[in-house]
MISENU-855426 format. One record per atom (N, C-alpha, C): x, y, z; residue number from 1; atom name. Coordinates in steps of 0.001 Angstrom, whole numbers, plus 524288, in hexadecimal, padded with zeros to 5 digits. Atoms other than C-alpha are relative to their C-alpha. Last residue first. Example, Ala and Ser with C-alpha at 12.3 -4.5 7.8 and 13.67 -1.06 7.14 Angstrom:
REM MISENU-855426
<r <7FCCC; 7FB5A; 7FFC4>; 2; "N">
<r <83566; 7FBDC; 81BE4>; 2; "CA">
<r <7FCFE; 80442; 802DA>; 2; "C">
<r <8037A; 7FB5A; 80000>; 1; "N">
<r <8300C; 7EE6C; 81E78>; 1; "CA">
<r <80384; 804B0; 80000>; 1; "C">
//
This chain:
REM MISENU-855426
<r <80284; 800F6; 80510>; 58; "N">
<r <7E680; 90164; 72289>; 58; "CA">
<r <80390; 8015A; 7FB89>; 58; "C">
<r <7FCE1; 7FDE4; 80446>; 57; "N">
<r <7EC8B; 8FFAC; 72FFB>; 57; "CA">
<r <7FD6E; 7FEC6; 7FADF>; 57; "C">
<r <7FF79; 80342; 804AD>; 56; "N">
<r <7E2E4; 8FDE6; 73AFF>; 56; "CA">
<r <80342; 802B2; 7FBDE>; 56; "C">
<r <803B0; 7FED3; 80449>; 55; "N">
<r <7E566; 905A7; 74778>; 55; "CA">
<r <8010A; 7FC78; 7FB59>; 55; "C">
<r <7FD9A; 7FCD7; 8041D>; 54; "N">
<r <7ECA6; 8FEDA; 75287>; 54; "CA">
<r <7FC07; 80117; 7FBB0>; 54; "C">
<r <7FF85; 7FAA2; 7FE34>; 53; "N">
<r <7E557; 8FA40; 75EA9>; 53; "CA">
<r <8024F; 8039D; 7FBD8>; 53; "C">
<r <8051E; 7FD7A; 8003E>; 52; "N">
<r <7E0CF; 8EDD3; 757FA>; 52; "CA">
<r <8002F; 805B9; 801B6>; 52; "C">
<r <80170; 7FF45; 8057D>; 51; "N">
<r <7EEDE; 8E9E4; 7554F>; 51; "CA">
<r <7FAB4; 802B5; 7FF7A>; 51; "C">
<r <7FCB4; 7FBDC; 8021E>; 50; "N">
<r <7F2AC; 8EC27; 7638C>; 50; "CA">
<r <7FE9A; 8012A; 7FA44>; 50; "C">
<r <801D4; 7FB28; 7FDA2>; 49; "N">
<r <7E72A; 8E414; 76843>; 49; "CA">
<r <8031B; 804AF; 7FDF5>; 49; "C">
<r <804E2; 7FE8F; 80285>; 48; "N">
<r <7EAAE; 8D94F; 75EB7>; 48; "CA">
<r <7FDE4; 80525; 8020D>; 48; "C">
<r <7FEAF; 7FE7C; 8055F>; 47; "N">
<r <7F8B4; 8D925; 763AC>; 47; "CA">
<r <7FB17; 801B6; 7FD19>; 47; "C">
<r <7FD91; 7FACD; 7FFCA>; 46; "N">
<r <7F431; 8D928; 771DA>; 46; "CA">
<r <8014C; 801ED; 7FA89>; 46; "C">
<r <8040E; 7FC37; 7FEB1>; 45; "N">
<r <7EAE4; 8CDC3; 76F26>; 45; "CA">
<r <80244; 80583; 8001A>; 45; "C">
<r <80344; 7FF34; 804A6>; 44; "N">
<r <7F593; 8C625; 7682F>; 44; "CA">
<r <7FBC0; 803FF; 80107>; 44; "C">
<r <7FCEC; 7FCF8; 803B1>; 43; "N">
<r <7FEE3; 8C83F; 773B2>; 43; "CA">
<r <7FCE8; 80106; 7FAFD>; 43; "C">
<r <7FFE4; 7FA90; 7FE27>; 42; "N">
<r <7F472; 8C3CA; 77D32>; 42; "CA">
<r <80310; 80383; 7FC45>; 42; "C">
<r <80532; 7FDC8; 800EA>; 41; "N">
<r <7F256; 8B773; 7752D>; 41; "CA">
<r <7FFC7; 805AA; 801C1>; 41; "C">
<r <8007D; 7FF0A; 8059C>; 40; "N">
<r <800F4; 8B49E; 774D6>; 40; "CA">
<r <7FABB; 80269; 7FEB4>; 40; "C">
<r <7FCBD; 7FB87; 8014D>; 39; "N">
<r <801C0; 8B659; 78399>; 39; "CA">
<r <7FFA3; 8014F; 7FA3D>; 39; "C">
<r <802A5; 7FB51; 7FDFB>; 38; "N">
<r <7F63B; 8AD34; 785E0>; 38; "CA">
<r <8031F; 804F4; 7FE97>; 38; "C">
<r <80486; 7FEE2; 80361>; 37; "N">
<r <7FC46; 8A2E0; 77D1A>; 37; "CA">
<r <7FD30; 804FF; 801A7>; 37; "C">
<r <7FDEE; 7FE57; 80505>; 36; "N">
<r <80945; 8A3BB; 78454>; 36; "CA">
<r <7FB88; 80165; 7FC50>; 36; "C">
<r <7FE1D; 7FA8E; 7FF6D>; 35; "N">
<r <802A1; 8A33D; 79181>; 35; "CA">
<r <801EB; 80222; 7FAC7>; 35; "C">
<r <804C7; 7FCC2; 7FF7C>; 34; "N">
<r <7FB20; 8970D; 78D50>; 34; "CA">
<r <8018D; 805B2; 8009B>; 34; "C">
<r <80250; 7FF4A; 80525>; 33; "N">
<r <807C9; 890F9; 78856>; 33; "CA">
<r <7FB15; 80341; 8003C>; 33; "C">
<r <7FC96; 7FCB8; 80345>; 32; "N">
<r <80EC5; 89368; 79531>; 32; "CA">
<r <7FD90; 800DB; 7FAA5>; 32; "C">
<r <80055; 7FAA5; 7FE21>; 31; "N">
<r <80379; 88E19; 79D4E>; 31; "CA">
<r <80347; 803A1; 7FC98>; 31; "C">
<r <8052A; 7FDF4; 80179>; 30; "N">
<r <80287; 881D4; 7950A>; 30; "CA">
<r <7FF4B; 8059E; 801D0>; 30; "C">
<r <80036; 7FF42; 805A8>; 29; "N">
<r <81132; 87F6A; 7960B>; 29; "CA">
<r <7FAD1; 80265; 7FE61>; 29; "C">
<r <7FCA5; 7FB99; 8013E>; 28; "N">
<r <81179; 88171; 7A4E1>; 28; "CA">
<r <7FFBF; 8013F; 7FA2F>; 28; "C">
<r <802AA; 7FB45; 7FE2D>; 27; "N">
<r <805DB; 8785F; 7A6C0>; 27; "CA">
<r <80320; 804E1; 7FEA4>; 27; "C">
<r <80478; 7FF39; 80367>; 26; "N">
<r <80C54; 86DDA; 79E79>; 26; "CA">
<r <7FD07; 804F7; 80171>; 26; "C">
<r <7FE2C; 7FDFD; 80512>; 25; "N">
<r <81932; 86F6A; 7A5B9>; 25; "CA">
<r <7FB91; 8010D; 7FC2C>; 25; "C">
<r <7FDBC; 7FACA; 7FF89>; 24; "N">
<r <811F1; 86E61; 7B2CB>; 24; "CA">
<r <8025D; 80209; 7FADA>; 24; "C">
<r <803B5; 7FBB0; 7FF62>; 23; "N">
<r <808F2; 86320; 7AF6A>; 23; "CA">
<r <802AB; 80555; 7FFE5>; 23; "C">
<r <80324; 7FEEE; 804A6>; 22; "N">
<r <81226; 858E4; 7A9C7>; 22; "CA">
<r <7FCF9; 80510; 80091>; 22; "C">
<r <7FC99; 7FF9C; 80498>; 21; "N">
<r <81D34; 85832; 7B3BC>; 21; "CA">
<r <7FCE6; 80178; 7FB25>; 21; "C">
<r <7FCC2; 7FB54; 7FF98>; 20; "N">
<r <8142D; 85B3F; 7BF14>; 20; "CA">
<r <80360; 800C7; 7FB28>; 20; "C">
<r <8037A; 7FB8D; 800D7>; 19; "N">
<r <80A4A; 8511C; 7BACD>; 19; "CA">
<r <80305; 80527; 80039>; 19; "C">
<r <80119; 7FFD7; 8059F>; 18; "N">
<r <81520; 846FA; 7B98A>; 18; "CA">
<r <7FC7C; 804BF; 7FECC>; 18; "C">
<r <7FB4C; 7FE5E; 802BC>; 17; "N">
<r <819DA; 84A1B; 7C73C>; 17; "CA">
<r <7FF12; 8007F; 7FA21>; 17; "C">
<r <7FF35; 7FA66; 7FEE6>; 16; "N">
<r <80C3B; 84979; 7CD0C>; 16; "CA">
<r <804CA; 80216; 7FD1C>; 16; "C">
<r <803E8; 7FD2E; 80317>; 15; "N">
<r <80A02; 83C5F; 7C64B>; 15; "CA">
<r <80080; 805EE; 800CB>; 15; "C">
<r <7FE71; 80040; 80583>; 14; "N">
<r <816CE; 8374F; 7CBE3>; 14; "CA">
<r <7FC2D; 802EC; 7FC7A>; 14; "C">
<r <7FB86; 7FC79; 8009D>; 13; "N">
<r <81364; 83BF2; 7D99E>; 13; "CA">
<r <801DA; 80013; 7FA4A>; 13; "C">
<r <80212; 7FAA1; 7FFC2>; 12; "N">
<r <80611; 8355B; 7D874>; 12; "CA">
<r <80458; 80404; 7FF4D>; 12; "C">
<r <80321; 7FF07; 804A0>; 11; "N">
<r <80C3F; 82896; 7D3F0>; 11; "CA">
<r <7FDF1; 80591; 7FFDA>; 11; "C">
<r <7FC4A; 7FF7B; 80452>; 10; "N">
<r <816BB; 828FF; 7DE79>; 10; "CA">
<r <7FD14; 8012E; 7FB00>; 10; "C">
<r <7FD3E; 7FB19; 7FF5D>; 9; "N">
<r <80C62; 82B6A; 7E8E1>; 9; "CA">
<r <803BD; 800F8; 7FB77>; 9; "C">
<r <803BF; 7FBD3; 8012E>; 8; "N">
<r <803D8; 82050; 7E3D7>; 8; "CA">
<r <8029C; 80562; 80055>; 8; "C">
<r <8009C; 80009; 805AD>; 7; "N">
<r <80F7B; 8171B; 7E3C8>; 7; "CA">
<r <7FC45; 8045B; 7FE39>; 7; "C">
<r <7FB43; 7FDA6; 8023C>; 6; "N">
<r <81296; 81AC5; 7F1C2>; 6; "CA">
<r <7FFC0; 80060; 7FA11>; 6; "C">
<r <8000D; 7FA76; 7FE9E>; 5; "N">
<r <804AF; 81833; 7F5F6>; 5; "CA">
<r <804BC; 802D4; 7FDC4>; 5; "C">
<r <803A1; 7FD61; 80397>; 4; "N">
<r <8049D; 80B4C; 7EE67>; 4; "CA">
<r <7FF8B; 805D3; 80136>; 4; "C">
<r <7FDA9; 7FF6B; 80537>; 3; "N">
<r <810F3; 806DE; 7F57B>; 3; "CA">
<r <7FC62; 802DB; 7FC3D>; 3; "C">
<r <7FC87; 7FB88; 7FFC1>; 2; "N">
<r <80B36; 8091E; 802FE>; 2; "CA">
<r <80260; 8013E; 7FAB1>; 2; "C">
<r <80336; 7FB50; 80009>; 1; "N">
<r <80001; 80008; 7FFFB>; 1; "CA">
<r <80363; 804E4; 80006>; 1; "C">
//
């Protein structure tokens, strides 16, 4: 009975380790790409706003 408790602990610790190795880099990558997309969108909005503020050239 004592052996199964130790095995359970090792299994849970291993799963936690795998989750840490997979989750944190994935979360960091997704956050970085979302910020990058948001920044590009804001830059496009500013550019369009500047273009709309200028008079039309004919």
